[in-house]
N, CA and C atoms as a LAMMPS dump frame, in Angstrom:
ITEM: TIMESTEP
0
ITEM: NUMBER OF ATOMS
678
ITEM: BOX BOUNDS ff ff ff
-5.0000000000000000e+02 5.0000000000000000e+02
-5.0000000000000000e+02 5.0000000000000000e+02
-5.0000000000000000e+02 5.0000000000000000e+02
ITEM: ATOMS id mol type element x y z
1 1 1 N -402.44 -212.92 340.949
2 1 2 C -402.393 -213.093 340.259
3 1 3 C -403.609 -212.288 338.606
4 2 1 N -403.621 -212.089 337.683
5 2 2 C -404.197 -211.5 337.002
6 2 3 C -406.379 -211.682 336.795
7 3 1 N -406.791 -210.782 336.659
8 3 2 C -408.305 -211.676 336.046
9 3 3 C -408.289 -212.282 335.285
10 4 1 N -407.643 -211.998 334.105
11 4 2 C -407.324 -213.055 332.475
12 4 3 C -406.704 -214.128 332.825
13 5 1 N -405.566 -214.262 333.695
14 5 2 C -404.954 -215.181 334.4
15 5 3 C -405.687 -216.84 335.266
16 6 1 N -406.541 -215.797 335.589
17 6 2 C -407.38 -216.783 336.487
18 6 3 C -409.086 -217.235 335.72
19 7 1 N -408.964 -216.385 334.763
20 7 2 C -409.793 -216.657 333.521
21 7 3 C -409.771 -217.994 332.462
22 8 1 N -408.246 -217.345 332.403
23 8 2 C -408.236 -218.879 331.406
24 8 3 C -407.752 -219.851 332.068
25 9 1 N -406.882 -220.002 333.685
26 9 2 C -407.157 -220.869 333.918
27 9 3 C -408.254 -222.228 334.554
28 10 1 N -409.481 -220.835 334.856
29 10 2 C -410.856 -221.342 335.181
30 10 3 C -411.634 -222.492 333.809
31 11 1 N -411.657 -221.28 332.773
32 11 2 C -411.864 -222.099 331.578
33 11 3 C -411.136 -223.693 331.753
34 12 1 N -410.007 -223.784 331.282
35 12 2 C -409.186 -225.044 331.219
36 12 3 C -409.573 -226.228 332.333
37 13 1 N -409.855 -225.95 332.952
38 13 2 C -409.815 -226.764 334.798
39 13 3 C -411.188 -226.684 333.866
40 14 1 N -412.345 -226.281 333.577
41 14 2 C -413.923 -226.902 333.256
42 14 3 C -413.589 -227.594 332.294
43 15 1 N -412.96 -227.415 330.912
44 15 2 C -412.736 -228.213 329.952
45 15 3 C -412.042 -229.331 330.176
46 16 1 N -411.545 -229.2 331.053
47 16 2 C -411.307 -230.355 331.594
48 16 3 C -412.087 -231.439 332.491
49 17 1 N -412.814 -230.702 333.134
50 17 2 C -413.592 -231.435 334.055
51 17 3 C -414.559 -232.05 333.383
52 18 1 N -415.177 -231.393 332.432
53 18 2 C -415.924 -231.89 331.267
54 18 3 C -415.735 -232.433 330.457
55 19 1 N -414.432 -232.694 329.921
56 19 2 C -414.36 -234.11 329.298
57 19 3 C -413.763 -235.12 329.748
58 20 1 N -413.25 -234.917 331.251
59 20 2 C -413.603 -235.986 332.097
60 20 3 C -414.552 -236.785 332.312
61 21 1 N -415.439 -236.175 332.871
62 21 2 C -417.027 -236.414 333.097
63 21 3 C -417.113 -237.168 331.759
64 22 1 N -417.501 -236.921 330.703
65 22 2 C -418.113 -237.242 329.369
66 22 3 C -417.483 -238.43 329.236
67 23 1 N -416.213 -238.643 329.56
68 23 2 C -415.024 -239.837 329.579
69 23 3 C -416.076 -241.134 330.571
70 24 1 N -415.922 -240.284 331.886
71 24 2 C -416.721 -241.877 332.527
72 24 3 C -418.105 -242.106 332.382
73 25 1 N -419.096 -240.988 332.12
74 25 2 C -420.523 -240.923 331.454
75 25 3 C -420.665 -242.577 330.587
76 26 1 N -419.033 -242.214 329.761
77 26 2 C -419.372 -243.615 328.686
78 26 3 C -417.648 -244.48 329.055
79 27 1 N -418.232 -245.005 330.27
80 27 2 C -416.68 -245.36 331.064
81 27 3 C -416.885 -247.319 330.433
82 28 1 N -416.036 -247.668 329.809
83 28 2 C -415.66 -248.857 329.668
84 28 3 C -414.746 -249.56 329.477
85 29 1 N -413.946 -250.708 330.006
86 29 2 C -412.565 -251.002 330.223
87 29 3 C -412.636 -252.69 330.165
88 30 1 N -412.398 -252.868 328.935
89 30 2 C -412.359 -254.634 329.189
90 30 3 C -411.298 -255.277 329.517
91 31 1 N -410.268 -255.041 329.92
92 31 2 C -409.526 -255.473 331.046
93 31 3 C -408.687 -254.628 332.36
94 32 1 N -410.029 -255.155 333.494
95 32 2 C -409.31 -254.123 335.008
96 32 3 C -407.894 -254.14 335.167
97 33 1 N -407.363 -255.657 334.932
98 33 2 C -406.044 -255.68 335.405
99 33 3 C -405.171 -254.932 334.509
100 34 1 N -405.354 -254.463 332.779
101 34 2 C -404.138 -253.764 332.311
102 34 3 C -404.536 -252.307 333.007
103 35 1 N -405.164 -252.103 332.708
104 35 2 C -406.075 -250.394 333.183
105 35 3 C -405.113 -250.729 334.546
106 36 1 N -405.426 -250.775 335.373
107 36 2 C -404.183 -251.097 337.288
108 36 3 C -402.637 -250.867 336.684
109 37 1 N -402.37 -251.429 335.808
110 37 2 C -400.994 -251.565 335.219
111 37 3 C -400.686 -250.226 334.947
112 38 1 N -401.548 -249.742 333.876
113 38 2 C -401.945 -248.491 333.072
114 38 3 C -401.544 -247.561 334.349
115 39 1 N -402.55 -247.446 334.957
116 39 2 C -402.303 -246.28 336.548
117 39 3 C -401.197 -246.379 337.288
118 40 1 N -400.28 -247.233 337.693
119 40 2 C -399.406 -247.76 337.933
120 40 3 C -397.621 -246.919 337.44
121 41 1 N -397.988 -246.704 335.807
122 41 2 C -397.137 -246.639 334.945
123 41 3 C -397.257 -245 335.022
124 42 1 N -398.634 -245.124 334.845
125 42 2 C -398.712 -243.485 334.791
126 42 3 C -397.996 -242.046 335.922
127 43 1 N -398.757 -243.322 337.265
128 43 2 C -397.566 -242.936 338.644
129 43 3 C -396.062 -241.859 339.051
130 44 1 N -395.31 -243.531 338.125
131 44 2 C -394.103 -243.173 338.065
132 44 3 C -393.694 -242.786 337.081
133 45 1 N -394.79 -242.592 336.303
134 45 2 C -394.262 -241.28 335.081
135 45 3 C -394.317 -239.814 335.197
136 46 1 N -395.161 -239.966 336.195
137 46 2 C -395.534 -238.495 336.474
138 46 3 C -394.596 -238.162 337.635
139 47 1 N -393.843 -239.1 338.62
140 47 2 C -392.559 -238.962 339.677
141 47 3 C -391.957 -238.408 338.546
142 48 1 N -391.572 -238.745 337.223
143 48 2 C -390.275 -238.922 336.602
144 48 3 C -390.218 -237.452 335.938
145 49 1 N -390.67 -236.014 336.556
146 49 2 C -390.763 -235.076 336.03
147 49 3 C -389.267 -234.365 335.843
148 50 1 N -389.387 -233.734 335.303
149 50 2 C -387.592 -233.275 334.615
150 50 3 C -388.702 -231.341 334.729
151 51 1 N -387.531 -230.304 334.456
152 51 2 C -387.66 -229.164 334.119
153 51 3 C -385.844 -228.544 332.923
154 52 1 N -387.354 -227.684 332.307
155 52 2 C -386.711 -227.22 330.881
156 52 3 C -385.946 -226.257 331.131
157 53 1 N -384.436 -225.777 331.139
158 53 2 C -383.774 -224.552 331.552
159 53 3 C -384.644 -223.745 331.037
160 54 1 N -384.649 -222.741 332.069
161 54 2 C -385.473 -221.346 331.935
162 54 3 C -387.037 -221.237 332.067
163 55 1 N -387.13 -222.531 331.587
164 55 2 C -388.74 -222.857 332.527
165 55 3 C -389.317 -223.256 333.82
166 56 1 N -390.514 -222.599 333.852
167 56 2 C -391.021 -222.91 335.269
168 56 3 C -391.467 -223.985 334.794
169 57 1 N -392.326 -224.534 333.878
170 57 2 C -393.028 -225.674 334.139
171 57 3 C -392.28 -227.219 334.112
172 58 1 N -392.767 -228.475 333.722
173 58 2 C -392.099 -229.161 333.551
174 58 3 C -392.54 -230.736 332.72
175 59 1 N -392.086 -231.408 332.796
176 59 2 C -392.214 -231.791 331.639
177 59 3 C -392.508 -233.854 332.288
178 60 1 N -392.379 -234.739 331.348
179 60 2 C -392.578 -235.965 332.041
180 60 3 C -392.948 -236.882 331.038
181 61 1 N -392.849 -238.379 331.189
182 61 2 C -393.026 -239.413 330.197
183 61 3 C -394.345 -239.858 330.234
184 62 1 N -395.346 -238.875 330.898
185 62 2 C -396.362 -239.426 331.192
186 62 3 C -396.853 -239.334 329.367
187 63 1 N -396.412 -238.477 328.687
188 63 2 C -397.157 -238.262 327.314
189 63 3 C -396.743 -239.705 326.748
190 64 1 N -396.003 -240.321 326.597
191 64 2 C -395.45 -241.679 326.037
192 64 3 C -396.421 -242.768 326.228
193 65 1 N -396.875 -242.459 327.269
194 65 2 C -397.923 -243.477 328.002
195 65 3 C -399.575 -243.414 327.978
196 66 1 N -399.657 -241.119 327.211
197 66 2 C -400.574 -241.908 326.617
198 66 3 C -401.071 -242.443 325.374
199 67 1 N -399.743 -242.055 324.459
200 67 2 C -399.941 -242.744 323.376
201 67 3 C -400.613 -244.255 323.399
202 68 1 N -399.498 -245.134 324.156
203 68 2 C -399.92 -246.196 324.73
204 68 3 C -400.846 -246.465 324.71
205 69 1 N -401.808 -245.897 325.933
206 69 2 C -402.628 -246.158 326.135
207 69 3 C -403.878 -245.586 325.262
208 70 1 N -403.758 -244.889 324.393
209 70 2 C -404.448 -244.271 323.322
210 70 3 C -404.874 -245.443 322.202
211 71 1 N -403.89 -246.123 322.039
212 71 2 C -404.027 -247.086 321.588
213 71 3 C -404.429 -248.642 321.795
214 72 1 N -404.414 -248.674 323.357
215 72 2 C -405.09 -249.803 324.072
216 72 3 C -405.835 -250.288 325.392
217 73 1 N -406.286 -248.844 325.493
218 73 2 C -407.364 -248.885 326.191
219 73 3 C -408.45 -247.753 325.802
220 74 1 N -409.886 -247.233 326.989
221 74 2 C -411.329 -246.705 325.982
222 74 3 C -410.5 -245.344 326.321
223 75 1 N -410.762 -244.655 326.203
224 75 2 C -411.203 -243.037 326.088
225 75 3 C -411.203 -243.184 328.179
226 76 1 N -412.325 -242.832 328.485
227 76 2 C -412.458 -242.947 329.814
228 76 3 C -411.229 -243.626 331.123
229 77 1 N -410.922 -244.464 330.73
230 77 2 C -409.431 -245.155 331.043
231 77 3 C -408.193 -244.087 330.661
232 78 1 N -408.277 -243.979 329.277
233 78 2 C -406.73 -243.239 329.341
234 78 3 C -406.96 -242.357 329.161
235 79 1 N -408.563 -241.338 330.308
236 79 2 C -408.239 -239.811 330.845
237 79 3 C -408.463 -239.999 332.169
238 80 1 N -408.757 -240.621 332.82
239 80 2 C -408.689 -240.859 334.344
240 80 3 C -407.133 -241.348 334.573
241 81 1 N -406.142 -242.148 333.368
242 81 2 C -404.944 -242.241 334.172
243 81 3 C -404.034 -240.694 333.381
244 82 1 N -404.221 -240.533 332.885
245 82 2 C -403.982 -238.659 332.44
246 82 3 C -403.871 -237.76 333.32
247 83 1 N -404.931 -238.152 334.265
248 83 2 C -405.437 -236.835 335.047
249 83 3 C -404.791 -237.379 336.06
250 84 1 N -404.393 -238.355 336.391
251 84 2 C -403.936 -239.19 337.814
252 84 3 C -402.356 -238.86 337.699
253 85 1 N -401.448 -238.779 336.227
254 85 2 C -400.71 -239.13 336.427
255 85 3 C -400.302 -237.143 336.514
256 86 1 N -400.691 -236.289 335.743
257 86 2 C -400.608 -234.992 336.128
258 86 3 C -400.713 -235.294 337.697
259 87 1 N -401.061 -234.712 338.224
260 87 2 C -401.745 -234.908 339.579
261 87 3 C -400.531 -234.864 340.8
262 88 1 N -400.219 -236.044 339.833
263 88 2 C -398.677 -236.846 340.555
264 88 3 C -397.214 -235.852 340.322
265 89 1 N -397.158 -235.248 338.912
266 89 2 C -396.743 -235.052 338.256
267 89 3 C -396.369 -233.804 339.307
268 90 1 N -397.291 -232.942 339.267
269 90 2 C -397.813 -231.503 339.989
270 90 3 C -397.257 -231.547 341.912
271 91 1 N -397.326 -232.799 341.888
272 91 2 C -397.374 -232.678 343.129
273 91 3 C -396.393 -233.082 344.086
274 92 1 N -395.741 -234.639 343.297
275 92 2 C -394.658 -235.06 343.705
276 92 3 C -393.524 -234.275 343.879
277 93 1 N -392.398 -234.44 344.694
278 93 2 C -391.414 -233.961 345.354
279 93 3 C -391.038 -232.426 344.714
280 94 1 N -392.128 -231.21 345.464
281 94 2 C -392.645 -230.228 345.383
282 94 3 C -391.781 -228.929 346
283 95 1 N -390.643 -228.433 346.41
284 95 2 C -390.166 -227.39 347.201
285 95 3 C -391.662 -226.908 348.454
286 96 1 N -392.273 -226.101 347.352
287 96 2 C -393.015 -225.413 347.453
288 96 3 C -395.349 -226.617 347.542
289 97 1 N -395.496 -226.539 348.585
290 97 2 C -396.945 -226.869 348.186
291 97 3 C -397.692 -226.391 347.158
292 98 1 N -398 -227.157 345.916
293 98 2 C -398.92 -225.94 345.023
294 98 3 C -400.22 -226.009 345.209
295 99 1 N -401.174 -224.583 344.869
296 99 2 C -401.849 -224.887 344.788
297 99 3 C -403.044 -225.595 344.125
298 100 1 N -404.478 -225.707 344.643
299 100 2 C -405.102 -226.68 344.041
300 100 3 C -405.373 -226.042 342.633
301 101 1 N -405.601 -224.679 342.521
302 101 2 C -405.699 -224.497 340.722
303 101 3 C -404.639 -224.926 339.994
304 102 1 N -403.349 -224.809 340.32
305 102 2 C -402.426 -225.142 340.004
306 102 3 C -402.289 -227.006 339.533
307 103 1 N -402.892 -227.616 340.705
308 103 2 C -403.141 -229.028 340.635
309 103 3 C -404.185 -229.593 339.35
310 104 1 N -404.906 -228.874 339.664
311 104 2 C -406.213 -228.761 338.294
312 104 3 C -405.782 -228.415 337.081
313 105 1 N -405.139 -227.566 337.497
314 105 2 C -405.037 -226.989 335.577
315 105 3 C -403.788 -228.294 335.297
316 106 1 N -402.836 -228.664 336.23
317 106 2 C -402.052 -229.742 335.143
318 106 3 C -403.068 -231.126 334.657
319 107 1 N -403.667 -231.045 335.783
320 107 2 C -404.372 -232.335 335.019
321 107 3 C -405.548 -232.095 333.992
322 108 1 N -406.231 -231.05 334.305
323 108 2 C -406.775 -230.712 333.072
324 108 3 C -406.66 -230.746 331.592
325 109 1 N -405.189 -229.971 332.012
326 109 2 C -404.091 -229.937 330.634
327 109 3 C -403.602 -231.283 330.211
328 110 1 N -403.67 -232.431 331.026
329 110 2 C -403.391 -233.483 330.112
330 110 3 C -404.472 -234.448 329.886
331 111 1 N -405.797 -234.175 330.438
332 111 2 C -407.104 -234.982 329.955
333 111 3 C -407.016 -234.377 328.901
334 112 1 N -406.799 -232.715 328.546
335 112 2 C -407.412 -232.573 327.56
336 112 3 C -406.341 -232.408 325.931
337 113 1 N -404.898 -232.578 326.667
338 113 2 C -404.272 -233.405 325.558
339 113 3 C -404.176 -234.547 325.221
340 114 1 N -404.752 -235.144 326.094
341 114 2 C -404.927 -236.415 325.669
342 114 3 C -406.082 -236.756 325.223
343 115 1 N -407.266 -236.172 325.681
344 115 2 C -408.369 -236.095 324.092
345 115 3 C -408.073 -235.814 322.647
346 116 1 N -407.706 -234.747 322.534
347 116 2 C -407.359 -234.188 321.342
348 116 3 C -406.335 -235.144 321.024
349 117 1 N -405.657 -235.489 321.526
350 117 2 C -404.633 -237.34 320.683
351 117 3 C -405.505 -238.353 320.286
352 118 1 N -406.15 -238.453 320.795
353 118 2 C -406.922 -239.67 320.977
354 118 3 C -407.334 -239.844 319.279
355 119 1 N -408.084 -238.892 319.025
356 119 2 C -409.16 -239.028 318.26
357 119 3 C -408.795 -239.622 316.559
358 120 1 N -407.042 -238.77 316.588
359 120 2 C -406.669 -238.851 315.786
360 120 3 C -406.097 -240.924 315.836
361 121 1 N -405.041 -240.882 317.138
362 121 2 C -404.887 -242.125 316.964
363 121 3 C -405.793 -243.594 317.359
364 122 1 N -407.166 -243.141 317.307
365 122 2 C -408.291 -244.32 317.048
366 122 3 C -409.257 -243.789 316.173
367 123 1 N -408.716 -242.849 314.625
368 123 2 C -409.394 -242.947 313.971
369 123 3 C -410.397 -242.024 313.534
370 124 1 N -411.272 -241.426 314.923
371 124 2 C -412.191 -241.42 315.3
372 124 3 C -413.085 -240.233 314.333
373 125 1 N -412.035 -238.777 313.887
374 125 2 C -412.165 -238.296 313.014
375 125 3 C -412.702 -238.098 311.162
376 126 1 N -413.618 -237.83 310.312
377 126 2 C -414.06 -238.649 308.975
378 126 3 C -412.94 -238.375 308.642
379 127 1 N -412.327 -239.233 307.098
380 127 2 C -411.495 -238.751 306.747
381 127 3 C -409.927 -240.246 307.101
382 128 1 N -410.312 -239.726 308.468
383 128 2 C -408.901 -241.007 309.497
384 128 3 C -409.156 -243.019 308.894
385 129 1 N -410.543 -243.052 308.682
386 129 2 C -410.784 -244.469 308.937
387 129 3 C -409.447 -245.101 308.149
388 130 1 N -409.708 -244.795 307.296
389 130 2 C -408.979 -245.696 306.095
390 130 3 C -407.525 -245.236 306.25
391 131 1 N -406.878 -244.136 306.704
392 131 2 C -405.279 -243.788 307.041
393 131 3 C -404.421 -245.118 307.47
394 132 1 N -403.474 -245.223 307.248
395 132 2 C -402.346 -245.9 307.842
396 132 3 C -402.374 -245.468 309.289
397 133 1 N -402.336 -246.87 310.228
398 133 2 C -401.917 -246.736 311.753
399 133 3 C -401.532 -245.419 312.372
400 134 1 N -400.219 -245.845 311.315
401 134 2 C -398.91 -244.995 311.685
402 134 3 C -398.938 -243.804 311.607
403 135 1 N -399.459 -243.147 310.479
404 135 2 C -399.798 -241.427 309.897
405 135 3 C -400.878 -241.427 310.762
406 136 1 N -401.429 -241.847 311.386
407 136 2 C -403.169 -241.605 312.521
408 136 3 C -401.571 -241.218 313.993
409 137 1 N -401.059 -242.471 314.103
410 137 2 C -400.65 -242.152 315.119
411 137 3 C -399.081 -240.877 315.166
412 138 1 N -398.77 -240.63 314.338
413 138 2 C -398.395 -239.523 314.61
414 138 3 C -398.868 -238.046 314.135
415 139 1 N -400.132 -237.747 313.857
416 139 2 C -400.703 -236.853 313.926
417 139 3 C -401.437 -236.67 315.551
418 140 1 N -401.451 -237.708 316.051
419 140 2 C -402.052 -237.874 317.37
420 140 3 C -401.333 -237.848 318.127
421 141 1 N -399.635 -237.539 318.299
422 141 2 C -398.518 -237.53 318.839
423 141 3 C -398.617 -235.791 318.431
424 142 1 N -398.461 -236.022 317.564
425 142 2 C -398.126 -234.214 317.572
426 142 3 C -399.424 -233.175 317.84
427 143 1 N -400.7 -233.575 317.826
428 143 2 C -401.453 -232.91 318.613
429 143 3 C -401.867 -232.957 320.256
430 144 1 N -401.062 -234.121 320.234
431 144 2 C -400.811 -233.98 322.069
432 144 3 C -399.813 -232.96 322.184
433 145 1 N -398.621 -232.818 321.352
434 145 2 C -397.616 -231.976 321.993
435 145 3 C -398.07 -230.804 322.144
436 146 1 N -398.405 -230.494 320.733
437 146 2 C -398.373 -228.864 320.303
438 146 3 C -399.89 -228.261 321.253
439 147 1 N -401.048 -228.89 321.805
440 147 2 C -402.028 -228.474 323.118
441 147 3 C -401.655 -228.718 324.252
442 148 1 N -400.643 -229.616 324.162
443 148 2 C -400.195 -229.907 325.826
444 148 3 C -398.978 -228.324 326.032
445 149 1 N -397.948 -227.951 325.452
446 149 2 C -396.756 -227.378 325.513
447 149 3 C -397.783 -226.184 324.935
448 150 1 N -398.251 -225.372 324.413
449 150 2 C -399.46 -224.592 323.781
450 150 3 C -400.31 -224.404 324.864
451 151 1 N -400.92 -225.039 326.012
452 151 2 C -401.778 -224.33 326.989
453 151 3 C -401.069 -224.453 328.39
454 152 1 N -399.686 -224.639 328.13
455 152 2 C -398.972 -224.888 329.446
456 152 3 C -397.91 -223.508 328.945
457 153 1 N -397.594 -223.132 328.294
458 153 2 C -397.221 -221.579 327.327
459 153 3 C -398.002 -220.25 327.649
460 154 1 N -399.246 -220.826 327.25
461 154 2 C -399.927 -219.722 327.482
462 154 3 C -400.552 -219.349 328.859
463 155 1 N -400.329 -219.972 330.145
464 155 2 C -400.661 -220.071 331.116
465 155 3 C -398.775 -218.89 331.757
466 156 1 N -398.138 -219.626 331.283
467 156 2 C -396.67 -219.178 332.187
468 156 3 C -396.288 -217.967 331.504
469 157 1 N -397.132 -217.325 329.805
470 157 2 C -396.934 -216.072 329.624
471 157 3 C -398.505 -214.851 330.464
472 158 1 N -399.287 -215.621 330.838
473 158 2 C -400.34 -214.601 331.112
474 158 3 C -399.264 -214.04 332.622
475 159 1 N -398.949 -215.246 333.41
476 159 2 C -398.082 -215.007 334.644
477 159 3 C -397.241 -215.04 334.994
478 160 1 N -396.18 -214.605 333.711
479 160 2 C -394.973 -214.312 334.103
480 160 3 C -394.5 -213.07 333.188
481 161 1 N -395.479 -212.727 332.05
482 161 2 C -395.172 -211.816 331.077
483 161 3 C -394.089 -212.456 330.094
484 162 1 N -394.13 -211.833 329.498
485 162 2 C -392.751 -211.966 327.821
486 162 3 C -393.856 -212.242 326.845
487 163 1 N -393.255 -212.406 325.631
488 163 2 C -393.81 -213.124 324.522
489 163 3 C -394.306 -215.049 324.565
490 164 1 N -395.401 -214.686 324.159
491 164 2 C -396.09 -216.215 323.869
492 164 3 C -395.412 -216.755 323.496
493 165 1 N -395.004 -216.651 321.704
494 165 2 C -394.249 -217.467 320.991
495 165 3 C -392.945 -217.87 321.589
496 166 1 N -392.116 -216.623 322.252
497 166 2 C -390.346 -216.97 322.672
498 166 3 C -390.898 -218.364 324.16
499 167 1 N -391.322 -218.098 324.73
500 167 2 C -391.903 -219.038 325.798
501 167 3 C -392.414 -220.439 325.082
502 168 1 N -393.339 -220.345 323.928
503 168 2 C -393.828 -221.826 323.482
504 168 3 C -392.449 -221.977 322.599
505 169 1 N -391.196 -221.769 322.004
506 169 2 C -390.18 -221.499 321.167
507 169 3 C -389.314 -222.304 322.715
508 170 1 N -388.884 -221.478 323.281
509 170 2 C -388.124 -222.271 323.784
510 170 3 C -388.102 -223.254 324.957
511 171 1 N -390.016 -223.848 325.016
512 171 2 C -390.282 -224.877 325.695
513 171 3 C -390.136 -226.024 324.781
514 172 1 N -390.721 -225.995 323.485
515 172 2 C -390.337 -226.968 322.182
516 172 3 C -388.813 -227.138 322.04
517 173 1 N -388.368 -225.624 321.753
518 173 2 C -386.066 -226.739 321.726
519 173 3 C -385.9 -227.555 323.031
520 174 1 N -386.405 -227.325 323.842
521 174 2 C -385.885 -228.072 325.304
522 174 3 C -386.048 -228.926 325.663
523 175 1 N -387.492 -229.177 324.721
524 175 2 C -388.291 -230.365 325.239
525 175 3 C -388.684 -231.442 324.323
526 176 1 N -388.141 -230.603 323.306
527 176 2 C -388.816 -231.773 321.583
528 176 3 C -387.631 -232.933 321.353
529 177 1 N -386.449 -232.607 321.631
530 177 2 C -386.012 -234.421 321.374
531 177 3 C -386.54 -235.786 322.345
532 178 1 N -386.564 -235.143 323.64
533 178 2 C -387.449 -235.633 324.286
534 178 3 C -388.489 -236.511 324.226
535 179 1 N -389.539 -235.935 323.841
536 179 2 C -390.528 -236.173 323.254
537 179 3 C -390.832 -236.972 321.951
538 180 1 N -389.976 -236.547 320.513
539 180 2 C -389.169 -237.36 320.14
540 180 3 C -388.908 -238.232 319.67
541 181 1 N -387.912 -238.897 321.114
542 181 2 C -387.389 -240.231 320.567
543 181 3 C -388.286 -241.212 321.395
544 182 1 N -389.057 -240.239 323.022
545 182 2 C -390.215 -241.9 322.995
546 182 3 C -391.171 -241.756 321.958
547 183 1 N -391.489 -240.604 321.714
548 183 2 C -392.546 -241.002 320.711
549 183 3 C -392.097 -241.899 319.571
550 184 1 N -391.049 -241.987 318.972
551 184 2 C -390.415 -242.918 317.54
552 184 3 C -390.523 -244.778 318.627
553 185 1 N -390.106 -244.748 319.333
554 185 2 C -390.497 -245.473 320.346
555 185 3 C -391.186 -246.487 320.877
556 186 1 N -392.687 -245.469 320.983
557 186 2 C -393.551 -245.69 320.727
558 186 3 C -394.639 -246.287 319.711
559 187 1 N -394.238 -245.433 318.248
560 187 2 C -394.604 -245.742 317.394
561 187 3 C -394.044 -246.732 316.649
562 188 1 N -392.423 -247.401 317.078
563 188 2 C -392.209 -248.301 316.179
564 188 3 C -393.411 -249.645 317.577
565 189 1 N -393.513 -249.741 318.54
566 189 2 C -394.144 -250.846 319.015
567 189 3 C -395.563 -251.225 318.686
568 190 1 N -396.327 -249.98 318.227
569 190 2 C -397.302 -249.858 317.613
570 190 3 C -397.28 -250.421 316.461
571 191 1 N -396.47 -250.117 315.049
572 191 2 C -396.762 -250.718 314.183
573 191 3 C -395.62 -251.828 313.999
574 192 1 N -395.178 -252.201 315.222
575 192 2 C -394.885 -253.825 315.084
576 192 3 C -396.142 -254.747 315.068
577 193 1 N -396.777 -254.398 316.301
578 193 2 C -397.862 -254.854 316.965
579 193 3 C -398.605 -254.293 316.274
580 194 1 N -400.087 -254.428 314.664
581 194 2 C -401.395 -253.114 315.257
582 194 3 C -401.806 -253.86 316.234
583 195 1 N -402.353 -254.404 316.872
584 195 2 C -402.837 -254.625 317.896
585 195 3 C -402.314 -254.132 319.248
586 196 1 N -400.799 -253.706 319.495
587 196 2 C -400.69 -253.116 320.551
588 196 3 C -401.015 -254.085 321.575
589 197 1 N -400.343 -254.614 321.738
590 197 2 C -400.34 -256.027 322.862
591 197 3 C -400.011 -255.49 324.503
592 198 1 N -400.421 -256.107 325.226
593 198 2 C -400.638 -255.572 326.479
594 198 3 C -398.8 -255.892 327.105
595 199 1 N -398.454 -257.442 326.001
596 199 2 C -396.654 -257.794 326.625
597 199 3 C -396.18 -256.222 325.61
598 200 1 N -396.994 -255.877 324.444
599 200 2 C -395.547 -255.238 323.72
600 200 3 C -395.946 -253.852 325.07
601 201 1 N -396.73 -253.23 326.168
602 201 2 C -396.426 -252.171 326.253
603 201 3 C -395.839 -252.53 327.834
604 202 1 N -395.585 -253.662 328.252
605 202 2 C -395.008 -254.28 329.027
606 202 3 C -393.824 -253.967 329.248
607 203 1 N -393.006 -253.807 327.553
608 203 2 C -392.167 -254.536 327.248
609 203 3 C -391.631 -253.049 326.735
610 204 1 N -391.797 -252.11 326.504
611 204 2 C -391.718 -250.438 326.599
612 204 3 C -391.426 -249.895 327.042
613 205 1 N -392.363 -250.21 328.504
614 205 2 C -392.114 -249.255 329.078
615 205 3 C -390.532 -249.248 329.876
616 206 1 N -389.963 -249.715 330.414
617 206 2 C -388.448 -249.966 330.561
618 206 3 C -387.674 -248.88 330.304
619 207 1 N -387.959 -249.111 328.667
620 207 2 C -386.971 -248.108 327.497
621 207 3 C -387.006 -246.575 327.299
622 208 1 N -388.645 -246.512 327.585
623 208 2 C -389.448 -245.177 327.424
624 208 3 C -388.596 -244.607 329.451
625 209 1 N -388.416 -244.975 330.239
626 209 2 C -388.097 -244.519 331.781
627 209 3 C -387.071 -244.605 332.185
628 210 1 N -386.472 -245.568 331.254
629 210 2 C -384.208 -245.134 330.979
630 210 3 C -384.429 -243.659 329.859
631 211 1 N -385.23 -243.92 329.502
632 211 2 C -384.475 -242.501 328.068
633 211 3 C -384.568 -241.506 328.762
634 212 1 N -386.3 -241.436 329.862
635 212 2 C -386.334 -240.038 331.141
636 212 3 C -385.245 -239.601 331.846
637 213 1 N -385.088 -240.752 332.7
638 213 2 C -384.482 -241.048 333.05
639 213 3 C -382.497 -240.12 332.731
640 214 1 N -382.067 -240.774 331.566
641 214 2 C -381.08 -240.6 330.971
642 214 3 C -381.204 -238.377 330.076
643 215 1 N -382.742 -238.344 330.109
644 215 2 C -382.537 -236.803 329.321
645 215 3 C -382.374 -235.816 330.606
646 216 1 N -383.289 -236.334 331.636
647 216 2 C -382.735 -235.534 332.649
648 216 3 C -381.371 -234.959 333.513
649 217 1 N -380.669 -236.407 333.414
650 217 2 C -379.366 -236.039 333.31
651 217 3 C -378.566 -235.531 332.467
652 218 1 N -379.139 -235.165 331.06
653 218 2 C -378.528 -235.015 330.365
654 218 3 C -378.908 -233.513 330.191
655 219 1 N -379.977 -232.766 331.054
656 219 2 C -380.502 -231.277 331.276
657 219 3 C -379.127 -231.355 332.132
658 220 1 N -379.158 -231.691 333.241
659 220 2 C -378.318 -231.161 334.042
660 220 3 C -377.014 -231.144 334.17
661 221 1 N -376.723 -231.718 332.925
662 221 2 C -375.153 -231.269 332.357
663 221 3 C -374.376 -230.507 331.888
664 222 1 N -375.809 -229.502 331.623
665 222 2 C -375.939 -228.383 330.577
666 222 3 C -375.645 -228.383 329.411
667 223 1 N -375.599 -229.401 329.125
668 223 2 C -376 -229.787 327.313
669 223 3 C -377.184 -229.143 326.813
670 224 1 N -378.081 -228.843 327.805
671 224 2 C -379.723 -228.166 326.955
672 224 3 C -379.594 -226.793 326.071
673 225 1 N -380.457 -227.279 325.61
674 225 2 C -380.578 -225.293 324.707
675 225 3 C -380.883 -224.283 325.886
676 226 1 N -380.172 -223.308 326.417
677 226 2 C -380.788 -222.52 326.409
678 226 3 C -380.806 -220.605 326.099
C-alpha cells in the first residue's frame, strides 16, 4: 500500500470519525423502538451485499435505508446505523478477513455519504427550506450516490491503478439501475406520506430487500454491463 493510499484512507476515516462524534454529541432519539428496528434493517441490508462485475468493491441496500432514515430519524441515529451497516457489509461472509483500516473506511464512507445526503433531504442548506420535499430527496439521493461511489472509486484507483474516470464509470454503469429503482421506491413512499411514518418504512422494506436479491441474481446471470 503506497503512502498516498494510506494518507487517503486515513483522511476519510478521520473525517468519518469526526462526523460520527459530532452526531453523537448532538444525540437525539424520539423513538428508541423505531431506532432499534432501523438498526436491524441496516444490519440485514449490510448482509445483502453484492459485487459489480470487474469492480472490487461491493454494493448493498444500506443506501435505501439511509434515505428512509434521513427522512424519519435524527442525524445521530442514521449516522450510527449507517456505520453499523458499513461494518456488516465489509465483514459478513468474507473469503478473507478484512483489515481494520478497510472496515473503518467502509464505515466512514457510509457516514460521510449519509451526512452529505442528509443535509439535502432535511433541507438544512440555505435556499432549500421552501423547495419541494421530493426535489430535496432527489438531490440528497444523488449527492449520497456520488459521494459514496466517488470515495470508493478513488481508493480503488490508488490501490489497483488505472483511470479514476474509468473505474467510476464502470461502477456507475453496473450499480446505477439497482440504486435508481430503490431510490424510486423510497421516493414514492416519502412523497405519498409526507411524514414518512414508521409504518410506511416497514411496508417499503420488503420490496427493497427483494429488489436487492433479484438484482444479485441478475448480475450472476451474466446480463450485467461488463
